[in-house]
C-alpha positions, -999 to 999 in steps of 0.1 A, spaced: 69 -356 -468 57 -391 -478 76 -420 -463 84 -445 -490 104 -471 -471 110 -483 -435 143 -499 -424 148 -519 -392 184 -518 -384 184 -531 -347 175 -566 -341 170 -586 -373 178 -563 -402 148 -556 -424 136 -534 -452 99 -527 -455 74 -508 -478 55 -479 -464 26 -502 -456 48 -527 -436 51 -552 -465 84 -570 -462 109 -563 -490 128 -597 -496 165 -589 -501 196 -610 -503 224 -606 -478 246 -585 -501 216 -561 -507 209 -558 -471 244 -549 -465 242 -521 -491 211 -507 -474 227 -507 -442 258 -489 -454 236 -463 -471 213 -459 -441 239 -453 -417 260 -426 -439 256 -391 -433 231 -377 -457 226 -413 -470 257 -407 -492 285 -432 -498 312 -432 -524 312 -460 -552 348 -467 -542 339 -473 -505 310 -496 -514 331 -515 -539 360 -520 -514 337 -528 -485 312 -553 -503 335 -570 -528 370 -570 -512 383 -599 -530 372 -589 -565 393 -571 -590 386 -535 -594 365 -538 -626 347 -567 -614 338 -547 -581 325 -520 -602 302 -543 -624 290 -560 -592 279 -527 -576 261 -517 -609 243 -550 -610 235 -548 -573 219 -514 -575 198 -523 -605 185 -554 -588 178 -535 -555 159 -509 -573 137 -537 -588 131 -552 -555 122 -520 -539 96 -512 -564 89 -480 -585 80 -457 -556 108 -466 -531 135 -471 -561 131 -434 -566 149 -428 -533 181 -446 -546 202 -427 -571 239 -426 -582 264 -409 -604 299 -417 -613 313 -411 -579 286 -417 -552 256 -437 -543 227 -417 -525 197 -429 -504 174 -401 -499 167 -404 -461 141 -377 -461 114 -404 -472 130 -433 -451 118 -441 -417 147 -455 -397 143 -472 -363 163 -461 -333 180 -488 -309 176 -493 -273 202 -500 -249 196 -536 -252 193 -539 -291 221 -550 -313 228 -534 -347 221 -559 -375 219 -589 -350 234 -621 -362 242 -607 -396 273 -613 -413 287 -615 -450 309 -647 -455 343 -639 -470 338 -601 -470 362 -592 -442 361 -555 -449 323 -553 -444 324 -576 -414 350 -553 -399 329 -523 -405 299 -540 -390 318 -549 -357 331 -514 -355 296 -500 -361 281 -522 -334 307 -512 -309 302 -476 -316 263 -477 -311 272 -495 -278 294 -467 -267 270 -439 -276 234 -434 -280 219 -440 -314 213 -408 -334 176 -398 -340 163 -408 -374 163 -380 -399 130 -362 -401 111 -362 -434 110 -329 -450 148 -320 -450 168 -323 -481 192 -354 -484 225 -345 -469 216 -309 -464 237 -294 -436 230 -264 -416 257 -239 -424 240 -209 -408 266 -206 -381 290 -186 -404 265 -168 -423 253 -132 -411 217 -133 -404 192 -107 -418 156 -100 -410 133 -81 -429 107 -60 -409 72 -51 -418 71 -21 -441 49 8 -428 22 18 -453 21 57 -459 -7 77 -474 -16 82 -502 -31 47 -507 -56 25 -490 -42 18 -453 -58 -14 -453 -38 -25 -483 -12 -53 -476 15 -36 -496 39 -33 -468 37 -69 -460 39 -78 -498 72 -59 -501 86 -73 -470 78 -108 -480 92 -104 -514 125 -89 -501 128 -119 -478 126 -143 -509 151 -125 -528 175 -123 -499 171 -161 -492 184 -170 -527 219 -160 -516 247 -178 -497 254 -143 -484 228 -143 -456 209 -165 -432 174 -150 -436 150 -151 -406 115 -160 -418 93 -131 -425 66 -149 -405 90 -147 -374 100 -112 -380 68 -95 -387 61 -92 -351 86 -65 -347 84 -27 -357 112 -1 -355 85 22 -342 82 3 -311 116 -14 -305 153 -7 -310 174 -26 -336 194 -40 -308 163 -55 -291 154 -72 -325 188 -84 -328 188 -101 -293 154 -117 -298 157 -128 -335 194 -132 -335 196 -109 -366 230 -91 -375 213 -69 -402 177 -56 -403 157 -41 -433 131 -17 -426 111 8 -446 79 25 -458 58 23 -488 32 43 -505 12 38 -538 -8 57 -565 -13 57 -602 -4 20 -605 30 26 -590 46 22 -556 73 43 -539 95 25 -512 120 38 -489 142 12 -477 168 11 -449 197 -13 -440 207 -13 -402 236 -30 -386 214 -42 -359 241 -49 -330 256 -14 -336 223 3 -340 235 21 -372 219 27 -406 244 18 -432 223 22 -464 192 40 -474 176 44 -506 144 53 -525 128 30 -551 99 32 -573 83 8 -597 51 -6 -612 25 -23 -589 16 -49 -613 52 -63 -616 54 -63 -578 21 -82 -575 33 -107 -601 63 -113 -581 89 -102 -607 97 -67 -596 131 -56 -609 130 -27 -584 130 -51 -555 156 -74 -574 178 -42 -576 173 -31 -538 182 -67 -527 213 -65 -548 224 -33 -533 218 -47 -498 241 -76 -504 268 -54 -518 264 -29 -490 267 -56 -464 297 -71 -482 313 -37 -485 308 -30 -448 326 -63 -441 356 -54 -461 357 -20 -444 357 -36 -410 383 -61 -420 407 -32 -433 403 -14 -398 397 -40 -373 422 -69 -362 410 -101 -378 409 -119 -343 384 -93 -331 360 -98 -360 329 -122 -361 335 -152 -382 307 -143 -406 322 -108 -412 354 -124 -422 337 -147 -446 317 -119 -464 349 -98 -465 369 -127 -482 340 -136 -508 339 -98 -516 377 -94 -520 380 -124 -541 359 -107 -568 383 -78 -569 405 -75 -601 433 -60 -578 459 -86 -570 467 -72 -535 429 -74 -525 427 -109 -541 457 -120 -519 440 -103 -488 411 -127 -493 434 -156 -489 448 -142 -457 412 -137 -443 401 -171 -454 432 -186 -437 422 -168 -405 388 -181 -408 399 -217 -412 420 -214 -380 389 -202 -361 364 -226 -378 384 -258 -386 368 -283 -408 338 -261 -416 325 -266 -450 319 -230 -459 355 -216 -454 368 -247 -469 347 -244 -499 356 -208 -504 392 -214 -502 388 -239 -528 373 -214 -551 401 -190 -543 427 -215 -556 407 -219 -588 403 -182 -594 440 -178 -589 446 -202 -618 418 -186 -639 433 -150 -635 467 -161 -643 482 -154 -610 491 -190 -602 529 -197 -600 521 -234 -602 488 -245 -618 493 -282 -604 497 -271 -569 467 -248 -570 445 -277 -587 457 -300 -560 448 -275 -531 414 -268 -545 406 -306 -549 418 -310 -512 395 -282 -501 366 -295 -521 371 -331 -507 373 -319 -471 343 -298 -475 323 -327 -488 335 -350 -461 325 -324 -435 290 -318 -451 282 -344 -477 252 -327 -490 266 -291 -492 256 -281 -528 283 -255 -529 310 -278 -522 299 -302 -550 297 -271 -573 333 -264 -565 342 -299 -574 325 -295 -606 343 -262 -614 377 -279 -608 369 -306 -633 355 -282 -660 381 -253 -656 412 -272 -644 413 -307 -656 388 -305 -686 369 -335 -673 334 -323 -684 317 -356 -676 329 -354 -640 320 -317 -638 283 -324 -650 280 -353 -623 290 -327 -596 267 -301 -607 239 -325 -609 246 -337 -573 248 -300 -563 212 -294 -579 198 -325 -561 206 -310 -529 196 -275 -539 177 -270 -571 183 -231 -567 220 -233 -564 226 -206 -590 262 -212 -595 259 -248 -601 232 -239 -629 255 -212 -642 286 -236 -645 265 -266 -659 252 -241 -686 289 -231 -693 300 -268 -696 272 -276 -719 285 -248 -742 319 -265 -742 301 -296 -753 282 -281 -784 249 -279 -766 244 -241 -771 207 -240 -768 208 -258 -736 237 -236 -723 217 -204 -730 186 -217 -711 206 -230 -682 227 -196 -678 195 -176 -682 179 -197 -654 210 -191 -633 208 -154 -638 172 -152 -627 186 -167 -593 218 -145 -593 230 -144 -558 232 -110 -540 265 -92 -534 296 -88 -557 291 -120 -580 266 -107 -605 293 -97 -631 305 -135 -631 271 -147 -640 267 -120 -668 302 -130 -681 294 -168 -683 260 -162 -698 277 -142 -725 299 -171 -733 268 -193 -736 252 -170 -761 286 -166 -780 285 -204 -784 248 -201 -797 259 -173 -821 237 -148 -804 265 -122 -809 244 -92 -800 233 -108 -768 268 -119 -760 280 -83 -764 252 -69 -743 259 -95 -714 297 -87 -716 291 -51 -713 270 -57 -682 299 -77 -667 323 -51 -677 303 -22 -661 308 -40 -628 344 -54 -635 361 -33 -663 394 -53 -661 378 -88 -660 393 -108 -690 367 -132 -695 339 -109 -708 365 -88 -728 374 -120 -746 339 -129 -754 331 -94 -766 361 -94 -789 349 -126 -803 315 -115 -807 325 -83 -824 349 -98 -848 324 -127 -858 297 -101 -863 319 -81 -888 328 -53 -864 364 -54 -867 374 -20 -854 355 -24 -822 369 -60 -818 405 -46 -822 398 -19 -795 384 -46 -772 414 -68 -776 437 -38 -767 416 -36 -733 419 -73 -729 458 -73 -733 459 -42 -709 438 -63 -683 459 -95 -689 493 -87 -706 503 -125 -706 472 -135 -726 479 -152 -760 465 -177 -784 487 -204 -771 477 -196 -736 441 -198 -748 444 -229 -765 464 -246 -736 446 -234 -705 412 -223 -713 383 -249 -715 365 -225 -741 393 -236 -766 379 -274 -760 345 -263 -774 334 -271 -810 337 -235 -817 370 -232 -802 391 -230 -832 366 -204 -846 371 -182 -815 409 -186 -816 408 -174 -853 385 -145 -844 410 -134 -816 440 -137 -839 421 -115 -866 414 -90 -837 449 -87 -827 457 -112 -801 492 -127 -803 503 -161 -810 
């Protein structure tokens, strides 16, 4: 990736264009660049910067000073380098992937001779940083090509490798069909937080005709393997796909699939999408089965994580509570790790959403703490920022903060499907129905594997409801309900869509199912606790629910 900026931090501090041209900056702007370039992922909170650089100013004055300083700094950096510096309501970020940072020698001093008169907080930070850099070797500069703040989280995720598919006759033996299917399966699997996917370029050296699964696991570090064979004819392909538990050398899933060759060659095969979805669901189900029959202390951390995520999606209260027990165990084993912290935060939000929380404020507070701890552990972890956005949109109804958090998540990972989905839902609450539909449709195209697809369909139904696409809202609600029949969200959206499209009898029947799934549901609860009631269409929806039989 192209380097746009160079920063010399040891010796006399300096900032330079890529060609070595000195960027003339005042002392306060140099201090700001020093703070950002030493932060993990280049991320600092606005509050930290305001307090550190303007310690004597009143809060509003400090906020204004930071805004002015950022604007002036961008102007000095020039159009190319200025693109590396961006900010939202909470954070300021310097994209370190395109910045070349020096590394200090044993005799060099960090920001030698530099100080900010009257800024005691910054000067204390500077002294502490200098002493830390004396006590320990300087960290290597970030390498260009990695995402800003992106943290490697694969240690808790189960790894999966897709092996080359054998090409069986009929069909030309020289056709690269087996390789094509293997590569496409790898791409689909890599869209999920469910797995760490071994590159197909690395796994194509193996064949189960010549090696055992345990040998592949030992060499490639894979917990699961996908293998199979493919044949073709008449413009169609036939694939037999197996999923192996590599360590235990056991086939845990095997299916046959058939589809059109042209859609496969175009990279949009619904057959392979369905296959990868089933692979994720099978692996998650296997994790739940193991958690039911094996002591938690004896299970791998990634098995605990998969089991917890899967159980969180269940409508059964006992299973949902079991997910909390598993996540608690995982946090004991992996203290401070961003993944279990984030999923525990999601658990507290879902507890409120499902009406299971004895105290909404306590669960909101716990979710916030988990999100903050996860972001502190991994500042660029997109799923943690997504959690923060979910808390803002679903629990505190701060849609502005929610959109900021989703944008930050999508900066780190443009394919973060859940952030796209929830941003679309938030836009629906703000009377931007067309944008909401576009964004939730994009999220559904990136739908993660495993047990979460129903949630994507349910929120996409809500976006279409806001756009008055009643037929589509009903269709998507039915898709969600096919997976989770007792999920209140799609039942509510379906009832509203039916009532507003003149299908009164069907709407009343759907409301009866809604009240069976959520006996405590009422119009007052909807208007008090549900962000959908905050939308421009909220009163219309409440009226439709009343007409369909929801009690006040």
